[in-house]
N, C-alpha and C positions, 0 to 999 in steps of 0.2 A: 578615534580615527578621523582624520580630516576628509579623506576621500574613500568611500566604501567600495569603489569599483575596482574589481580585479579583472585584468584582461586574460581571457582564455587563449593561451599562446600555444595552440596545438598544431604547429606547422611542422612538416616532415624535414625541412631543410634548416639547419641550425643558423646559418648566415641570415636567411630570410626572417627567422624568428627574432634574432638579435636586432635586425634592422627595424622591424616593426616595433619591438619594445622600445628601442631608442626613440622612435618618432612620437610615441604617446606617453613616455614615462612621466612627463610633467602634468598629465591629466588623468592618471590612474593611481590608485593606492597600493597596487601590488600585481603580481603576475601569477596566473594559475598554469601549472604545467601538468598535463594529464598523461595517460597511458601511452598515447601515440608518441609524444615527445620523449618520455622517459625510456621507452623501449628502443627508440631510435638513437638517443644520445647519452643516456645513462648519467652517471655523476658528473662527467665532464661537461655535458650540456647544461645541467643545472648550475654548476659553477660559472659557466660562461654568462648565463642570464643573470646570475647573482651579482656579477660585477657591475651591473647597471644601478645597483643600489636599492632596488625595490624588494619588499617582502615577498617570499616565495611560498606559494600554496601548492603543495604536492598532492594532486588529486589522484592518488593511486588506487583508491577504493579497495583496500586490502580485505580479503575475505578467505580465511583458511582456519586451520585449527589454532587454538590460542598460542601454542609455543612457536609455531611458524610465524604468525603475525607479530609476536613480540620480537622475534629475531629480525624480521624485516624492519621493524621500527628502530631497533638498535643499529641496523646497517645504514640507515639514512641520517643518523645523528650528526655526522660530519657535515651534512648539507645544510644544517640549521634551518629547517623549514619553519615558517610561521604557522602553518596549518597543514594537517595531513588528514585524509579521509580513510575510514574503514566502513564496511558494510554493517548496519545495525542487525541485519538478519544473520550475522555470524554468531549472535548470542552474547549473553552477559559475560561469560568467562573470557571470551575473545576480546571484548571491548575493554574489560578491566585490565587484562594483560597488555593490550595496546597502550593504554594510558600509562600504565606503570613503567613501560619501557620507553616512553616518549621523552624527548628532551624537556628540560625545565620550562622553557619559554615556547614550547610548541603546543598549539591547540589541536586536540584530536576531536574530530567531528564525525558523526555517524550518517552515512547516506541512508535515508529512509526509503524513498521510492523515486526511481529515475523519472525525470520530467518527460521522457519519451514514452512513458507508459500511461495507460488509462485503465478504467474499471474493467473493460473487456480483457485487457492483457492480464490483469490481476486474476480474473476468473480462470483464464487458461493455464495459469500456474498453480491453481488450487487455493488461492487466497480469497476469502470471502469478505464481504462488506465493501464500503466505499474507499477510495484513496485517501479521503480525509481521516476516516476512522483508522486505517492502516498506519498512516503517518503519526497520528497521535499515540497509538500503541507503541510504536518503535521509539518515538521521542521519550515517552515515559521509561522504556527500558534503557535508553541511552543515558538518561539522567541518573537512573538508579545504578548504572555501571560506572559512574564517576567521570563520564566524558564532559567535554566543554560545551558541546552543543550538537547540532544536526545539520544535515543538508536536506532541504525540502523545497517544494515549489512555492511560488508566491501565493498560491491559492490556500496553502495551509499555514503559512508563517504567522499570521495573526493569532490563530487559535493556539498554536504552539507557544507563541510568546506569552499569551495569557495564562498558559499552563506552566510554563517554565520561565519565570521572570527574569532570571539572570543568565539565561542560556545565550549561546553564541550561535547565530543562525545564518547559514550560508544559502543563498538562493541563486540557483542557476536558471537557465532557460528563459532569460529576460529578453524582451524585445521592445525597443522604443515604439511609441505610437506610430502606426502606419507601416512598420517594418515587416518583412516576410517572416512567417512563423517557422518555415522549414520543417524539420523532423520533430519539432517539439509539440506536445499536445496540451500542456497545462501551463500557459505562459501569462505573465502580467508585465506591466511597464516597470522600469527601474524605480521610478518615484513611488508607484503603488507599493512595491515590495518594501522600500525603505520606510514609508510611512507606517506599514504594518509590523515593523519590528526587525527587519533584516539587518544583520551586522555587516555582511559582505554581499556584494552584488557581483555575480559572475557574468561577464559579458564577453562573447566571442565574436561571431560573424558580423553583427552590426558595426563593429569597429574593424576587425581584421580584414573584411571584404569590402569595406567602403573605399570609394575613390580617394578620399583623403582621410585616412584613419585618425589622424591628430585632430582634425576638425570634428569628426564623428565622436570622438572621446570627449572633446570640449562641449559639444552639444548635449551629450548625456550628462556630463558633470553639471551643466547649467540647470538641468531640470531638478536636481536634488536639493 
């Protein structure tokens, strides 16, 4: 991949999303479409963004019984996504069925721990240990389930890469040096994540909310 940056294009208006993607398409490697976008625009919206010619990452974070998740994967075949997410906490059978139902060229990656959560949040949901330990456990389960990789924060990607040499690692919650952290709790810079083994760098607000999104994308690309 020449450019590992995927723009998080989670805007509620389709025309605005298309306009933003058009502005930055020469400086990103793909586009991430999440739940907000997919619920608002569905298959039609994905097709509209795909016309720009960039790989599509459907960040749907599927999490249900194995049969339901497999059915959902089959339903999005026609969209030809490059990457789709499921939740690692859905268990091995769910992840196995998700991968079996995915398209031949679609990478299925498991979300381990959201970057908006920290150790206190884990404890409140009954999960013991540190975020680092939790991510490594779920990464091991995802690998055993036959997935292509995981989603994790930049704080864990080096350790996961050391453990899973040929894994495909998606790192969200990234912020360029000096940028506002916002609602993220475990962030690093794009360059830091890339150096530690990230395959895909998901970047949203530092580009989408910049006065000049194209320049912001160029500035991030220049650091890699």
